[in-house]
C-alpha positions as CSV (number, residue, x, y, z in Angstrom):
1,M,1.1,-1.0,-16.2
2,L,-1.9,-2.1,-14.3
3,A,-4.4,0.3,-12.7
4,V,-5.0,0.0,-9.0
5,P,-8.6,-1.2,-8.5
6,K,-10.8,1.5,-7.2
7,N,-12.8,-0.8,-4.9
8,I,-10.0,-1.0,-2.3
9,T,-11.4,0.4,1.0
10,K,-9.9,1.6,4.2
11,E,-10.9,-1.8,5.8
12,H,-8.9,-3.6,3.1
13,L,-5.9,-1.3,3.7
14,L,-6.1,-1.8,7.5
15,K,-6.1,-5.6,7.0
16,A,-3.0,-5.3,4.8
17,I,-1.3,-3.2,7.5
18,A,-2.2,-5.8,10.1
19,R,-0.8,-8.6,7.9
20,I,2.5,-6.6,7.5
21,D,2.6,-6.1,11.3
22,S,2.2,-9.8,11.9
23,E,4.4,-11.2,9.1
24,G,6.9,-8.3,8.5
25,I,8.0,-6.6,5.3
26,E,9.0,-9.2,2.8
27,K,12.5,-9.0,1.3
28,G,12.6,-6.6,-1.6
29,S,9.4,-4.9,-0.6
30,H,10.7,-1.9,1.2
31,S,9.9,1.5,-0.4
32,S,12.5,3.8,-1.8
33,T,11.1,7.3,-1.4
34,Y,7.8,7.4,0.5
35,D,6.1,5.5,3.3
36,V,2.6,5.2,4.7
37,L,2.6,6.6,8.2
38,F,0.0,4.8,10.4
39,E,-0.1,4.9,14.2
40,G,3.6,5.9,14.4
41,K,4.8,3.1,12.1
42,R,6.0,3.3,8.5
43,Y,4.9,0.9,5.7
44,P,5.8,0.6,2.0
45,P,2.8,2.1,0.1
46,K,3.0,-0.4,-2.8
47,L,3.1,-3.4,-0.4
48,V,0.1,-2.1,1.5
49,V,-2.0,-1.6,-1.6
50,S,-0.8,-4.9,-3.1
51,W,-2.0,-6.8,0.0
52,A,-5.2,-4.7,0.3
53,N,-6.1,-5.9,-3.2
54,K,-5.9,-9.5,-1.9
55,F,-8.6,-8.7,0.7
56,A,-10.7,-6.7,-1.9
57,N,-10.3,-8.8,-5.0
58,G,-8.8,-12.2,-4.0
59,N,-5.3,-11.7,-5.4
60,V,-2.1,-9.9,-4.4
61,L,-1.1,-7.2,-7.0
62,D,2.3,-7.7,-8.4
63,R,4.2,-4.5,-7.4
64,K,6.2,-4.5,-10.6
65,F,3.1,-3.9,-12.6
66,F,1.7,-0.7,-11.0
67,K,3.3,2.6,-10.3
68,G,4.1,4.3,-7.1
69,G,4.8,8.0,-6.4
70,I,2.9,11.1,-5.6
71,K,0.6,11.2,-8.7
72,S,0.0,7.4,-8.9
73,D,-3.2,5.5,-8.5
74,N,-1.5,3.7,-5.6
75,F,-1.1,7.0,-3.6
76,R,-4.5,8.2,-4.7
77,V,-6.2,5.1,-3.1
78,L,-4.2,5.6,0.1
79,K,-4.9,9.3,0.4
80,N,-8.6,8.9,-0.5
81,Q,-9.0,6.5,2.4
82,G,-7.4,9.0,4.8
83,F,-3.8,7.6,5.0
84,E,-0.8,9.8,5.4
85,I,2.1,9.4,3.0
86,V,5.4,10.8,4.1
87,E,8.8,11.2,2.4
88,K,11.7,9.1,3.7
89,K,14.5,11.1,5.2
């Protein structure tokens, strides 16, 4: 498993969300248990971080190679940058 880079900032995450808003959630990218809740919309956490890495480090992280879930680096990056993660109903 890959570690999620620690240099991903809120700005990178916001750019990722903007990209998802403009292009939609790609097939097979929906989350199973949790979503990032931002301005009333829900986003797949791994997809947000995957795209944020593109803006931070020049490449999209392959979601198969990093973990999701409450105690993951993925969620830690999101929470440390002030994003809310909610459980799906």
